[in-house]
C-alpha positions in Angstrom: 0.0 17.3 3.1 3.1 18.1 5.0 2.6 15.4 7.7 2.0 11.7 6.8 0.8 9.0 9.2 1.9 5.5 8.4 -0.4 2.8 9.9 1.5 -0.4 10.2 5.0 -1.0 11.5 6.0 -4.0 9.2 8.6 -3.9 6.5 6.4 -2.2 3.9 5.0 0.4 6.3 8.5 1.2 7.5 9.8 1.4 3.9 7.1 3.8 2.9 7.8 5.9 6.0 11.4 6.1 4.9 10.4 7.2 1.4 8.0 9.9 2.8 10.8 11.2 5.0 13.2 11.5 2.1 10.7 13.8 0.5 10.8 16.1 3.4 7.4 15.2 5.0 6.9 14.9 8.8 6.2 11.1 9.3 4.7 9.4 12.2 4.5 5.6 12.1 2.1 3.6 14.2 3.0 0.1 15.3 1.4 -2.3 17.7 4.7 -3.8 18.7 6.4 -1.9 21.5 9.8 -3.1 20.4 9.2 -1.7 16.9 8.3 1.7 18.3 11.2 1.8 20.7 13.7 0.6 18.0 12.6 3.3 15.5 12.7 6.1 18.1 15.8 5.2 20.0 18.0 3.4 17.4 16.5 4.4 14.1 16.0 0.8 13.0 13.2 -1.8 12.7 15.1 -4.9 13.7 12.0 -7.0 13.8 10.8 -6.5 10.2 13.5 -4.6 8.3 16.8 -5.6 9.8 20.0 -4.1 8.6 18.4 -1.0 7.1 19.2 2.3 8.8 16.2 4.6 9.1 16.0 8.4 8.8 16.4 10.0 12.3 13.3 12.1 11.6 11.1 9.1 11.2 9.1 8.8 14.5 6.9 6.0 15.8 4.0 5.8 18.2 2.0 3.0 19.8 -1.1 5.3 20.0 -3.3 5.2 16.9 -5.0 8.4 18.0 -1.7 10.3 17.4 -2.1 9.6 13.6 -5.3 11.7 13.6 -3.2 14.9 13.6 -1.5 14.0 10.3 -2.6 15.5 7.0 -2.9 12.2 5.2 -2.5 8.5 6.1 -1.0 5.4 4.5 -3.0 2.4 5.6 -0.5 -0.4 5.5 -2.1 -2.9 8.0 -2.2 -6.5 6.6 -5.3 -7.2 4.6 -7.0 -9.4 7.1 -6.5 -6.9 9.9 -7.3 -3.8 7.9 -11.0 -3.6 8.9 -10.2 -3.7 12.6 -7.4 -1.1 12.3 -9.5 1.2 10.2 -12.3 1.0 12.7 -9.9 1.9 15.5 -8.7 4.9 13.4 -12.2 6.2 12.6 -12.9 8.2 15.8 -9.6 10.1 15.4 -9.7 10.7 11.6 -11.1 13.8 9.9 -13.0 12.4 6.8 -11.9 15.3 4.6 -8.3 14.0 4.8 -7.1 11.3 2.3 -6.2 7.7 3.1 -4.0 5.7 0.8 -4.6 1.9 1.0 -1.3 0.1 0.7 -2.4 -3.4 1.7 -2.8 -6.1 -1.0 -5.4 -8.8 -1.0 -9.1 -9.7 -0.6 -10.8 -9.9 2.8 -11.4 -13.5 3.8 -15.1 -14.1 4.4 -16.4 -11.2 2.4 -14.2 -11.3 -0.7 -14.1 -7.5 -0.6 -11.2 -5.4 -1.9 -9.3 -3.3 0.6 -11.0 -0.1 -0.7 -14.4 -1.6 0.0 -13.3 -2.4 3.5 -11.9 1.0 4.0 -15.0 2.7 2.6 -17.2 0.8 5.1 -15.1 1.6 8.1 -14.0 5.1 7.1 -17.1 6.5 5.4 -16.6 9.6 3.3 -12.8 9.5 3.3 -11.1 10.2 0.0 -9.4 6.9 -0.9 -6.5 6.0 -3.2 -4.5 2.7 -3.7 -0.8 2.2 -3.8 0.1 -1.1 -5.4 2.9 -2.7 -7.3 5.6 -5.4 -7.4 8.0 -4.1 -4.8 10.4 -5.4 -2.2 10.3 -3.3 1.0 14.0 -3.6 1.8 15.0 -2.2 -1.7 12.5 0.7 -1.3 13.9 1.5 2.1 17.4 1.5 0.8 16.5 3.9 -2.0 16.9 1.5 -5.0 14.8 2.4 -8.1 11.2 1.4 -7.8 8.1 2.0 -10.0 4.6 1.6 -8.5 1.0 2.4 -9.3 -1.0 5.0 -7.4 -4.7 4.7 -8.3 -7.3 7.4 -7.4 -10.7 8.2 -8.8 -10.1 11.9 -8.1 -7.5 12.9 -10.7 -6.6 16.1 -8.8 -6.1 14.3 -5.5 -4.1 11.6 -7.3 -1.8 14.1 -8.8 -1.1 15.7 -5.4 -0.5 12.3 -3.8 2.0 11.4 -6.6 3.8 14.6 -6.1 3.9 14.1 -2.3 5.1 10.5 -2.4 7.2 10.5 -5.5 11.0 10.6 -5.3 13.8 10.2 -7.9 14.1 6.5 -7.0 10.4 5.9 -6.1 8.1 6.6 -9.1 4.4 6.4 -8.7 2.4 6.1 -12.0 -1.0 7.7 -11.7 -4.1 5.6 -12.7 -7.8 6.0 -12.4 -8.3 2.2 -12.3 -8.6 1.3 -8.6 -10.1 -2.1 -9.2 -7.3 -3.0 -11.7 -4.6 -1.9 -9.3 -6.1 -3.8 -6.4 -6.8 -7.0 -8.3 -3.4 -6.9 -10.0 -1.6 -6.3 -6.7 -3.3 -9.3 -5.1 -3.4 -11.8 -7.9 0.1 -11.3 -9.1 1.2 -13.0 -5.8 -0.5 -16.1 -6.9 1.4 -15.9 -10.2 4.6 -15.4 -8.3 4.0 -18.6 -6.3 3.3 -20.5 -9.5 6.6 -19.2 -11.0 8.4 -20.5 -7.9 6.9 -23.9 -8.4 8.0 -23.9 -12.0 11.5 -23.0 -11.0 11.6 -25.4 -8.1 10.6 -28.3 -10.4 13.2 -27.3 -13.0 10.6 -26.9 -15.8 12.6 -24.3 -17.6 12.4 -20.7 -18.7 9.9 -21.5 -21.5 7.4 -22.8 -19.0 7.9 -19.8 -16.7 7.5 -17.3 -19.6 4.3 -19.0 -20.7 3.0 -18.9 -17.2 3.7 -15.2 -16.8 2.2 -14.4 -20.2 -1.0 -16.3 -19.7 -1.2 -15.3 -16.1 -1.1 -11.6 -17.1 -3.9 -12.2 -19.5 -6.0 -13.9 -16.8 -5.3 -11.0 -14.4 -6.5 -8.5 -17.1 -9.7 -10.5 -17.7 -10.4 -10.7 -13.9 -9.9 -6.9 -13.4 -12.2 -6.2 -16.3 -15.0 -8.4 -15.0 -18.3 -6.6 -14.2 -18.4 -5.3 -10.7 -20.7 -3.2 -8.5 -19.0 -0.8 -6.2 -21.4 1.6 -4.3 -18.7 3.6 -2.5 -16.7 4.8 -5.5 -17.4 6.1 -9.0 -14.9 4.0 -11.0 -14.2 4.0 -14.7 -14.0 0.6 -16.4 -10.8 -0.4 -17.9 -12.1 0.6 -21.4 -12.5 4.2 -20.1 -9.0 4.5 -18.7 
């Protein structure tokens, strides 16, 4: 996995491309916005989505999704509600033996599906993993210390992905619980909004601590709820 394709030219996709470059990989980033492609290639910056962060000169960008097909693996960083369309566009160009790491957080509106379900439908047979965690793209791009979860049902593939993406300041922790990683990554944003409401109304640190504690318990119950996934063999939380 010497070459990595990053699908999505927003702040998070650019930050992950920066991390991958710092690990010595050849990185090609796809973006729809012509100004993003031009800025990365000509000035080594993404002024639209990650202003003020200088990018590695070896990070390259393209407006042709077909170019990503030549990479050894891909990070799928398209926003959740556009992931199905982007994955469908990628399908004709992607070898199904090569892994795709889903880096988008959320549930698909209309179907309620997790992002791995959407990816499995649009990229059948492709080995899938999930990268999820509480991160700020600008801090990741600047090389500040970050811990994140990489979940993969195939332990061997997961270990290789952790080794490929991990850096001294970017630590992926390997998990077999894809559902927990995806649910936690999405629902914690609801908890974050609620914490903002508590702070904005001046309800105090006790209220915020209670909200975080009970919110984490609710997230754990939700991620452990019975589910039926036909595309992946997933252990339950009790088996991890």
